[in-house]
MARFI-204379 format. One line per 10 residues: their letters; for each residue x, y, z of C-alpha. Coordinates in Angstrom, 2 decimals. Example, Ala and Ser with C-alpha at 12.3 -4.5 7.8 and 13.67 -1.06 7.14 Angstrom:
REM residues 2
AS = 12.30:-4.50:7.80  13.67:-1.06:7.14
***
This chain:
REM residues 88
MVDPAVPDMA = -0.03:0.00:0.03  1.39:3.44:-1.02  1.27:6.15:1.68  -0.14:9.30:0.07  1.71:11.38:2.50  5.27:10.16:1.06  5.72:11.77:-2.35  6.55:9.31:-5.26  10.23:9.78:-5.90  9.84:8.59:-9.63
DTGVAAEELK = 7.38:11.66:-10.00  9.51:14.30:-8.18  12.78:14.76:-9.85  13.79:17.49:-7.47  13.30:15.19:-4.48  15.29:12.47:-6.15  18.09:14.74:-7.04  18.16:16.15:-3.34  18.17:12.68:-1.91  21.18:11.81:-4.25
QFIERIERLE = 22.98:14.87:-2.98  22.53:13.91:0.61  23.70:10.32:-0.24  26.82:11.68:-1.94  27.60:13.94:0.92  27.33:11.22:3.37  29.58:9.05:1.16  32.28:11.92:1.13  32.05:12.14:4.89  32.37:8.39:5.39
EEKAALAGDI = 35.72:8.55:3.24  37.01:11.48:5.24  36.26:9.60:8.33  38.11:6.64:7.16  41.17:8.78:6.30  41.05:10.36:9.58  40.74:6.91:11.38  43.87:5.87:9.61  45.55:9.13:10.60  44.89:8.60:14.33
KEVFAELKGR = 45.93:4.90:13.99  49.34:6.18:12.46  49.71:8.75:15.52  49.08:5.84:17.93  51.60:3.65:16.30  54.08:6.52:16.49  53.25:7.01:20.18  53.71:3.32:21.02  57.09:3.48:19.06  57.97:6.31:21.35
GFDAKAVRTI = 57.34:4.24:24.36  54.01:5.60:25.50  51.10:3.49:26.77  48.37:3.69:24.15  45.85:2.42:26.70  46.68:5.22:29.14  46.57:7.87:26.00  43.16:6.64:25.11  41.82:6.76:28.82  43.23:10.33:29.08
LRIRKKDHAE = 41.52:11.41:25.89  38.30:10.04:27.12  38.73:11.78:30.60  39.58:15.18:28.57  36.23:15.13:26.59  34.29:15.44:29.94  33.71:18.73:31.86  35.55:19.50:35.14  32.41:18.73:37.31  31.59:15.27:35.54
RQEEEAILEL = 35.17:14.08:35.97  35.35:15.07:39.75  32.01:13.24:40.42  33.33:10.04:38.59  36.67:10.34:40.43  34.99:10.77:43.99  32.68:7.66:43.23  35.53:5.67:41.97  37.51:6.62:45.25  34.54:5.78:47.37
YMQALGMA = 34.25:2.35:45.84  37.91:1.65:46.07  37.92:2.64:49.60  35.05:0.20:50.29  36.69:-2.57:48.65  40.09:-1.76:50.70  41.92:-0.74:47.51  42.52:2.83:48.46
***
């Protein structure tokens, strides 16, 4: 059953062209994302080659994305839990 609220793409050349443009933009962005992921992988390889711990750097990157208050709250909870387990 055809939904009358959805225009028929075959009859609307403008809508089809617009859709094609969106898809092509997404494809270009996906290519750029893949290239950036490759660049990041190279930086991590260089980092490891210089003796740095990649896992620690990834943790630091994750922490730096958070705002100060969020970081403080997480650290306080972690410290509380570690104390409760006798790990502090």
